[in-house]
Rosetta silent file (secondary structure, phi, psi, omega in degrees, C-alpha in Angstrom):
SEQUENCE: MKASREWVRLSELALRQRRQGLAQQLPPVTETLRGSLVERYVTCGNPACKCAKGERHGPIWYLTVTLGPGKTTGGIIAGDKVEQVRGWVQNYQKVKEHLEKISEINRELLRRDRDKQRQRKREKKG
SCORE:     score description
SCORE:     0.000 S_00000001
   1 L     0.000  127.181 -179.521    0.000    0.000    0.000 S_00000001
   2 H   -63.593  -46.236 -173.972    1.411    3.342   -1.003 S_00000001
   3 H   -63.314  -35.833 -177.676   -0.330    5.299    1.729 S_00000001
   4 H   -63.732  -32.311  175.109    0.978    3.114    4.559 S_00000001
   5 H   -65.019  -34.867  177.845    4.530    4.051    3.524 S_00000001
   6 H   -62.480  -40.554 -176.250    3.453    7.669    3.835 S_00000001
   7 H   -69.169  -29.998 -176.902    2.293    7.098    7.415 S_00000001
   8 H   -59.836  -33.774 -175.966    5.608    5.523    8.486 S_00000001
   9 L   -77.340  -16.387 -175.444    7.415    8.851    8.090 S_00000001
  10 L   -89.047  150.516  175.444    5.030   10.780   10.351 S_00000001
  11 L   -70.719  165.090  178.632    5.305   11.110   14.113 S_00000001
  12 H   -61.788  -40.538  177.843    2.667    9.555   16.333 S_00000001
  13 H   -62.010  -44.637  179.807    1.305   13.017   17.142 S_00000001
  14 H   -62.860  -39.136  177.880    1.107   13.877   13.436 S_00000001
  15 H   -62.877  -45.741 -179.734   -0.733   10.612   12.748 S_00000001
  16 H   -64.154  -38.028  177.638   -3.265   11.285   15.484 S_00000001
  17 H   -67.972  -40.894  178.822   -3.792   14.844   14.194 S_00000001
  18 H   -62.788  -43.807  179.465   -4.187   13.615   10.613 S_00000001
  19 H   -60.926  -43.814  179.610   -6.726   11.015   11.769 S_00000001
  20 H   -64.920  -40.804  178.574   -8.698   13.660   13.663 S_00000001
  21 H   -62.360  -42.420  177.811   -8.614   15.996   10.663 S_00000001
  22 H   -62.679  -42.029 -179.802   -9.940   13.262    8.374 S_00000001
  23 H   -63.019  -37.752 -179.602  -12.734   12.481   10.840 S_00000001
  24 H   -70.973  -23.321 -179.373  -13.732   16.148   10.978 S_00000001
  25 L   -85.166   -6.299 -178.959  -13.928   16.313    7.165 S_00000001
  26 L   -63.963  133.003  175.063  -16.440   13.460    6.941 S_00000001
  27 L   -71.502  163.283  177.693  -19.761   14.563    5.468 S_00000001
  28 L   -58.633  130.772 -177.383  -22.928   13.759    7.429 S_00000001
  29 H   -65.692  -19.099  177.186  -23.618   10.037    7.051 S_00000001
  30 H   -74.197   -9.646 -179.832  -27.298   10.824    6.515 S_00000001
  31 H  -115.247   43.718  177.575  -26.287   12.501    3.245 S_00000001
  32 L  -125.985  151.792 -179.686  -24.526    9.540    1.630 S_00000001
  33 L  -152.316  122.097  177.440  -25.662    7.134   -1.051 S_00000001
  34 L   -83.422  130.368  178.399  -23.796    4.170   -2.521 S_00000001
  35 L   152.101 -174.216  178.241  -24.292    3.833   -6.233 S_00000001
  36 E  -127.255  138.045  176.288  -23.662    5.435   -9.595 S_00000001
  37 E   -97.912  121.048 -173.441  -25.603    8.206  -11.244 S_00000001
  38 E  -120.169  131.147  176.967  -25.925    7.484  -14.960 S_00000001
  39 E   -95.270  128.185 -178.985  -27.153    9.835  -17.683 S_00000001
  40 E  -131.688  152.251  172.223  -28.982    8.069  -20.509 S_00000001
  41 E  -121.657  128.315 -169.685  -30.676    8.940  -23.742 S_00000001
  42 E  -125.714  164.230  172.405  -33.295    6.413  -24.805 S_00000001
  43 L  -107.972  148.331 -176.098  -35.626    5.426  -27.600 S_00000001
  44 L   -94.275  -18.319  179.850  -39.307    4.855  -26.927 S_00000001
  45 L    98.380   -9.492  178.263  -40.016    2.314  -29.639 S_00000001
  46 L   -78.179  117.935 -176.840  -42.581    4.371  -31.527 S_00000001
  47 L   -64.669  -20.569 -179.981  -41.545    4.224  -35.207 S_00000001
  48 L   -89.584   -5.320 -175.814  -43.080    7.673  -35.871 S_00000001
  49 L   -79.698  156.260  177.934  -41.144    9.344  -33.018 S_00000001
  50 H   -60.740  -26.826 -178.384  -38.086   11.530  -33.485 S_00000001
  51 H   -70.237  -23.552  177.248  -36.031    9.016  -31.503 S_00000001
  52 H   -69.494  -20.128  179.311  -36.545    6.442  -34.259 S_00000001
  53 H   -97.745    5.405  175.691  -34.609    8.822  -36.521 S_00000001
  54 L   111.634  -13.824  179.672  -31.730    9.132  -34.052 S_00000001
  55 L   -92.268   92.575 -172.455  -32.764   12.040  -31.809 S_00000001
  56 L   -73.325  161.646  175.904  -33.165   10.197  -28.522 S_00000001
  57 E   -81.249  142.667  175.313  -35.178   11.243  -25.459 S_00000001
  58 E   147.788 -177.953    7.608  -33.257   12.506  -22.475 S_00000001
  59 E   -77.457  148.259  171.422  -31.344   13.002  -20.500 S_00000001
  60 E  -117.157  129.322 -176.229  -32.896   10.494  -18.156 S_00000001
  61 E  -100.345  132.422  178.415  -30.991    9.970  -14.931 S_00000001
  62 E  -121.186  143.168  168.260  -30.674    6.546  -13.316 S_00000001
  63 E  -103.096  124.456  175.807  -29.244    5.495  -10.000 S_00000001
  64 E  -116.585  138.890 -179.883  -27.667    2.063  -10.212 S_00000001
  65 E  -133.157  125.708  176.544  -26.521    0.079   -7.185 S_00000001
  66 E   -84.370  125.117 -178.290  -24.661   -3.221   -7.319 S_00000001
  67 E   -95.572  -23.584 -178.288  -26.011   -5.573   -4.660 S_00000001
  68 E   173.197 -177.470 -179.746  -23.693   -8.475   -5.350 S_00000001
  69 L   -55.821  117.338  177.457  -22.249  -10.510   -8.185 S_00000001
  70 L    76.081    6.446 -178.469  -24.675  -10.168  -11.078 S_00000001
  71 E  -121.232  116.051  179.641  -27.261   -8.299   -9.018 S_00000001
  72 E  -129.678  144.495  175.348  -27.956   -4.654   -9.725 S_00000001
  73 E  -132.572  170.304  178.753  -30.864   -2.465   -8.759 S_00000001
  74 E   167.537 -172.179 -179.890  -31.743    1.134   -9.409 S_00000001
  75 E  -171.385  171.691  179.443  -34.300    3.542  -10.620 S_00000001
  76 E   -76.620  139.038  177.960  -35.014    6.774  -12.400 S_00000001
  77 E  -107.811  129.131  178.412  -34.071    9.966  -10.576 S_00000001
  78 L   -61.659  144.515 -177.693  -36.285   13.007  -11.042 S_00000001
  79 H   -53.708  -36.890 -178.974  -34.539   15.934  -12.711 S_00000001
  80 H   -76.989   -6.224  179.504  -34.941   18.160   -9.658 S_00000001
  81 H  -106.167   -5.361 -173.817  -33.216   15.534   -7.474 S_00000001
  82 H   -58.826  -47.522 -177.654  -30.170   14.900   -9.688 S_00000001
  83 H   -64.677  -38.954  178.023  -27.856   17.401   -7.950 S_00000001
  84 H   -63.486  -47.208 -179.970  -28.860   16.138   -4.508 S_00000001
  85 H   -63.649  -42.377  177.891  -28.266   12.517   -5.515 S_00000001
  86 H   -57.870  -43.734  177.846  -24.959   13.438   -7.176 S_00000001
  87 H   -62.558  -42.438  178.940  -23.858   15.082   -3.921 S_00000001
  88 H   -63.669  -40.975  178.861  -24.863   12.052   -1.869 S_00000001
  89 H   -65.099  -42.658  177.233  -22.930    9.718   -4.183 S_00000001
  90 H   -63.854  -39.582  177.046  -19.866   11.986   -3.950 S_00000001
  91 H   -61.794  -40.358  178.279  -20.235   12.081   -0.163 S_00000001
  92 H   -59.635  -45.430  179.421  -20.287    8.293   -0.074 S_00000001
  93 H   -62.605  -39.557  179.301  -17.012    8.157   -2.013 S_00000001
  94 H   -65.453  -43.951  177.793  -15.470   10.736    0.323 S_00000001
  95 H   -59.611  -47.152 -179.001  -16.570    8.789    3.420 S_00000001
  96 H   -59.368  -47.253  179.692  -15.172    5.592    1.936 S_00000001
  97 H   -63.529  -44.813 -178.617  -11.811    7.212    1.077 S_00000001
  98 H   -66.785  -40.654  179.151  -11.481    8.922    4.461 S_00000001
  99 H   -64.540  -35.985  176.973  -12.385    5.776    6.397 S_00000001
 100 H   -64.272  -43.194  178.282   -9.755    3.844    4.462 S_00000001
 101 H   -64.973  -42.209  177.778   -7.124    6.462    5.349 S_00000001
 102 H   -61.155  -41.709  178.667   -8.223    6.475    9.008 S_00000001
 103 H   -63.160  -41.207  177.445   -7.979    2.688    9.018 S_00000001
 104 H   -62.373  -42.330  178.130   -4.449    2.841    7.566 S_00000001
 105 H   -62.246  -44.991 -179.773   -3.425    5.314   10.266 S_00000001
 106 H   -62.049  -38.807  176.741   -4.908    3.075   12.966 S_00000001
 107 H   -63.186  -40.829  178.760   -2.992    0.070   11.593 S_00000001
 108 H   -64.664  -42.185  178.115    0.223    2.104   11.675 S_00000001
 109 H   -63.442  -40.532  176.970   -0.450    3.198   15.271 S_00000001
 110 H   -64.632  -40.310  178.855   -1.115   -0.409   16.273 S_00000001
 111 H   -61.872  -41.729  179.129    2.078   -1.534   14.540 S_00000001
 112 H   -65.882  -40.972  176.989    4.049    1.084   16.488 S_00000001
 113 H   -60.851  -43.962  179.326    2.445    0.028   19.786 S_00000001
 114 H   -61.827  -42.676  178.573    3.336   -3.594   19.053 S_00000001
 115 H   -63.416  -40.059  178.272    6.924   -2.600   18.243 S_00000001
 116 H   -63.602  -42.159  178.887    7.173   -0.608   21.502 S_00000001
 117 H   -63.204  -42.714  178.332    5.912   -3.596   23.507 S_00000001
 118 H   -62.184  -41.086  179.716    8.447   -5.894   21.855 S_00000001
 119 H   -63.483  -42.496  178.943   11.211   -3.391   22.594 S_00000001
 120 H   -63.199  -41.140  178.711   10.203   -3.203   26.295 S_00000001
 121 H   -62.458  -40.478  179.267   10.233   -7.008   26.550 S_00000001
 122 H   -65.260  -40.275 -179.277   13.705   -7.137   25.026 S_00000001
 123 H   -65.971  -37.026  178.568   14.930   -4.476   27.457 S_00000001
 124 H   -67.185  -39.876 -179.276   13.554   -6.421   30.459 S_00000001
 125 H   -70.185  -35.987 -172.787   15.243   -9.631   29.270 S_00000001
 126 L   -84.594    0.000    0.000   18.544   -7.903   28.510 S_00000001
């Protein structure tokens, strides 16, 4: 992991401050949404419609969410809700990224604690 190498160079105080800063930057969890917002242009199937000649209807916005291997769900998002949904999806990505960084910092802090304990044991034996 690239980021874990980054954490090794920082002091314990700097790590704790970085972790706190990341936590403070988290958006409200009530304003998060996992999924993808997709813009589509569609045809209606009416042979007399303009879309049959290539001028498709749209944009129509869809939210798609993967539930598991081969399982996807979603639905149409109303035009007046697109910006809100886009923000929620972006917030979800930000939460995910920040939690991963916080987790990396916590692993580094645990590794340092373990190393300190090993060092104390060696000093007692020696």
